[in-house]
C-alpha positions as CSV (number, residue, x, y, z in Angstrom):
1,M,105.2,96.9,93.4
2,S,106.2,100.3,92.7
3,V,107.7,102.0,89.7
4,A,110.9,102.5,91.3
5,S,110.7,98.5,92.3
6,A,109.7,97.6,88.5
7,F,112.8,99.7,87.3
8,E,115.1,98.3,90.1
9,R,113.9,94.5,89.3
10,A,114.4,95.3,85.6
11,S,118.1,96.9,86.5
12,S,119.2,93.7,88.6
13,E,118.1,92.0,85.8
14,G,120.7,93.1,83.5
15,R,118.2,94.8,81.2
16,A,115.9,97.8,80.5
17,A,112.3,98.3,82.0
18,L,109.2,98.1,79.2
19,V,106.9,100.5,79.8
20,G,103.7,100.6,77.7
21,Y,101.1,102.9,76.9
22,L,97.4,102.6,75.8
23,P,94.8,105.2,76.1
24,A,91.4,104.3,78.7
25,G,88.8,102.9,76.4
26,F,90.0,102.1,73.4
27,P,89.0,100.1,71.7
28,S,86.3,100.0,74.3
29,V,86.7,100.2,78.2
30,E,86.6,96.3,79.1
31,G,88.7,95.5,75.5
32,G,91.3,98.0,76.9
33,I,91.8,96.6,80.2
34,S,92.0,93.1,78.4
35,A,94.9,94.6,75.7
36,L,96.7,96.0,79.1
37,R,96.6,93.0,80.8
38,T,98.0,90.9,77.7
39,M,100.8,93.5,77.5
40,V,101.6,92.8,81.2
41,D,101.2,89.0,80.6
42,S,103.8,89.5,77.6
43,G,106.4,91.4,79.3
44,C,105.8,94.7,80.3
45,D,107.0,96.0,83.6
46,V,105.5,99.2,83.8
47,I,101.9,100.2,82.7
48,E,100.5,104.3,81.3
49,V,97.2,104.5,81.2
50,G,96.2,107.7,78.9
51,L,93.4,109.7,79.6
52,P,91.7,111.3,76.2
53,Y,91.1,114.8,75.5
54,S,89.8,116.3,72.9
55,D,92.6,118.7,72.3
56,P,95.5,116.2,72.2
57,V,98.4,118.7,70.6
58,M,101.0,116.6,71.6
59,D,99.6,113.2,70.0
60,G,100.4,112.2,66.4
61,P,97.6,110.6,64.5
62,T,97.7,107.0,65.6
63,I,97.2,108.1,69.6
64,Q,94.7,110.9,67.8
65,A,92.8,108.4,66.6
66,A,92.6,106.0,69.2
67,A,91.3,108.9,72.2
68,Q,88.7,110.0,69.8
69,R,87.2,106.2,69.4
70,A,87.1,106.3,73.2
71,L,85.5,109.9,73.4
72,E,83.0,108.9,71.0
73,G,82.1,105.5,73.0
74,G,81.4,107.7,76.1
75,V,84.9,107.2,77.9
76,R,84.8,109.2,81.1
77,T,87.6,109.9,83.8
78,S,85.9,107.4,86.1
79,D,86.5,104.8,83.5
80,V,90.2,105.4,83.2
81,L,90.6,105.1,87.2
82,R,88.5,102.0,86.8
83,T,91.2,100.8,84.0
84,V,93.8,101.3,86.6
85,E,92.3,99.8,89.2
86,A,91.8,96.8,87.1
87,V,95.0,96.5,85.6
88,A,96.7,97.3,88.9
89,T,95.5,94.1,90.3
90,T,98.2,92.4,88.1
91,G,101.1,93.8,90.5
92,V,102.4,96.1,87.8
93,P,102.5,99.4,88.4
94,V,100.6,101.6,86.7
95,L,100.2,105.8,85.6
96,V,98.1,107.8,84.0
97,M,99.3,110.1,81.1
98,T,97.1,112.9,80.7
99,Y,97.3,116.7,79.7
100,W,96.9,118.9,82.6
101,N,93.2,120.4,81.7
102,P,91.1,117.3,82.7
103,V,93.0,117.0,86.0
104,D,92.1,120.4,87.0
105,R,88.7,120.6,85.7
106,Y,88.5,117.2,88.0
107,G,89.9,119.0,90.9
108,V,93.6,118.0,91.5
109,A,93.5,117.0,95.1
110,R,90.0,115.0,94.1
111,F,92.1,113.5,91.4
112,A,95.2,112.8,93.2
113,A,93.0,110.9,96.0
114,D,91.0,108.6,93.8
115,L,94.0,108.0,91.7
116,A,95.6,106.7,95.2
117,G,92.5,105.0,96.2
118,A,92.7,102.8,92.5
119,G,95.7,101.7,93.2
120,G,97.6,104.0,91.0
121,A,101.3,104.6,90.8
122,G,101.4,108.4,89.7
123,L,100.9,110.5,86.8
124,I,103.2,111.7,83.4
125,T,102.1,115.3,82.9
126,P,103.6,116.1,79.3
127,D,102.2,119.9,79.3
128,L,103.0,120.4,83.1
129,T,106.3,121.5,83.8
130,P,107.8,121.4,88.0
131,D,107.9,125.2,88.3
132,S,104.2,125.6,87.2
133,G,103.3,122.1,89.2
134,A,103.4,123.1,93.0
135,E,99.8,122.4,93.3
136,W,100.0,118.5,91.9
137,I,103.5,118.0,93.6
138,A,102.0,118.9,96.8
139,V,99.1,116.6,96.4
140,A,101.1,113.8,94.9
141,D,103.8,114.0,97.8
142,A,100.7,113.7,100.2
143,H,99.1,110.4,98.7
144,D,102.4,108.8,97.9
145,L,102.3,109.3,94.0
146,D,105.2,109.3,91.6
147,K,105.6,112.7,89.2
148,V,106.9,111.9,86.0
149,F,107.8,115.3,83.9
150,L,109.5,115.5,80.9
151,V,112.5,116.6,79.3
152,A,113.3,117.3,75.5
153,P,116.1,117.6,73.1
154,S,115.4,121.4,73.5
155,S,115.5,121.5,77.2
156,T,118.4,123.7,78.8
157,D,120.7,122.2,81.0
158,E,119.1,124.2,84.4
159,R,115.6,123.0,82.7
160,V,116.9,119.6,83.1
161,A,118.1,119.8,86.5
162,L,114.9,121.1,87.4
163,T,112.9,119.0,85.9
164,T,114.6,115.6,86.9
165,S,115.0,117.1,90.4
166,A,111.4,117.0,90.7
167,C,110.2,113.7,89.4
168,R,109.7,110.6,91.3
169,G,109.5,107.0,89.7
170,F,111.6,108.0,86.3
171,V,112.4,110.7,84.2
172,Y,110.3,111.0,80.9
173,A,112.8,111.8,78.0
174,A,111.2,112.6,74.6
175,A,114.1,111.5,72.4
176,V,112.0,113.5,69.5
177,M,111.0,116.9,68.7
178,G,107.5,116.9,67.6
179,V,104.2,115.1,68.1
180,T,104.0,111.0,69.3
181,G,104.0,108.7,66.7
182,A,106.1,105.3,65.8
183,R,109.3,106.0,63.2
184,T,111.3,103.9,61.4
185,T,114.2,105.0,62.9
186,T,115.3,106.2,66.4
187,S,116.3,109.4,67.2
188,G,120.1,110.5,67.7
189,L,119.2,113.4,70.0
190,A,117.9,110.5,72.8
191,E,121.5,109.4,73.9
192,P,122.8,112.8,74.6
193,L,119.4,113.7,76.3
194,V,119.7,110.8,78.3
195,A,123.2,111.4,79.7
196,R,122.3,115.0,80.1
197,S,119.3,113.8,82.1
198,K,121.7,111.5,84.0
199,A,124.2,113.7,84.9
200,A,122.0,116.2,86.3
201,I,120.3,113.3,88.8
202,A,123.8,112.0,90.0
203,A,124.7,116.2,90.1
204,A,122.0,116.4,92.8
205,G,122.8,113.0,94.7
206,A,119.7,110.9,93.2
207,A,119.4,107.8,91.3
208,T,116.2,108.7,89.6
209,P,115.8,106.4,86.4
210,V,115.4,107.6,82.9
211,A,113.1,106.3,80.1
212,V,112.9,107.1,76.5
213,G,109.6,107.4,74.6
214,L,108.1,108.8,71.5
215,G,109.1,107.0,68.4
216,V,109.9,103.3,69.6
217,S,108.2,100.8,67.4
218,T,110.7,97.5,66.7
219,R,112.5,95.4,68.4
220,A,116.0,96.7,67.2
221,Q,114.8,100.2,68.1
222,A,114.0,98.9,72.0
223,A,117.4,97.1,72.0
224,E,119.2,100.4,70.9
225,V,117.3,102.8,73.7
226,A,118.0,99.8,76.0
227,S,121.4,100.3,75.5
228,Y,122.1,103.9,77.2
229,A,118.4,104.2,78.8
230,D,117.0,102.2,82.3
231,G,113.6,102.1,80.3
232,V,112.1,102.0,77.0
233,I,108.4,103.8,76.7
234,V,106.0,102.3,73.5
235,G,102.8,103.8,72.7
236,S,102.1,104.2,69.1
237,A,103.0,101.0,68.0
238,F,100.7,98.9,70.5
239,V,97.9,101.4,69.5
240,R,98.4,100.8,65.7
241,C,98.8,97.3,66.6
242,L,95.5,97.2,67.9
243,L,93.5,99.8,64.7
244,D,95.0,97.4,62.5
245,H,92.9,94.2,63.7
246,D,89.3,94.4,64.0
247,D,89.3,90.7,65.4
248,A,89.7,91.0,68.9
249,T,91.2,87.6,69.4
250,Q,93.6,88.2,66.8
251,A,94.1,92.1,68.3
252,Q,95.1,90.1,71.6
253,G,97.4,87.7,69.8
254,A,99.4,90.5,67.7
255,L,99.7,92.8,70.7
256,G,101.3,90.3,72.6
257,A,103.5,89.1,69.9
258,L,104.7,92.7,69.8
259,T,105.1,93.4,73.6
260,D,107.2,90.0,73.5
261,E,109.0,91.4,70.5
262,L,109.5,94.9,72.4
263,A,110.4,93.1,75.7
264,R,113.2,91.1,73.9
265,G,114.6,94.2,72.7
266,A,114.6,96.0,76.2
267,R,116.5,92.8,77.0
268,G,119.0,93.8,74.3
269,E,118.4,90.7,72.6
């Protein structure tokens, strides 16, 4: 299933899609694959696999801690691709979320080819903008990969129009200013940003869905976001769930329960 199809199915069911994130190699490569499969079984419609990076300037302490553990465990880009391949067998679309430097070092064309070969759906690039990403856009199109760029509350209308027109799969609306992390309340900046993004998409004659990320951690927050966005993105809350449970069986159970709660929120329950 493609990312577009996953969003279309959710929309046809009168709900938002739930997009779940974990970094590859956390708590181990195999443990991460098992955790992501649990998230799929418990209600995630789309999966984001993070590529751990040594200089995660946009990540909050929770995701930094998980990425550091993965790096200390020796995770490599090949492990990220292996994770993508393993999770893609569930039939749920799998995107890689990564800073640009590791892709550039790996080789942009090679990365696109290997990601497509692993069954990956595309790439989310938080620190790459469309106007500086011509090489990636070209190879992504050549391999039929989705390109997910970010818009933020600080984005001008011109920047929103540029970014949304370059996206395929969905538009990632960063709901808060600052680094990632679960929050006790959702940002009041999110809904206006989604509205601006949807207006730009409609003006271009497109229908790209818009998903909101950065901060969602509870069923109520997911339901709030689902009331105006096409997708609810959750990362830090899933990571924190695993960090808080040393026992693997307990961790999987807690992760499944959290995913189910967030999926209920995405359904507006």
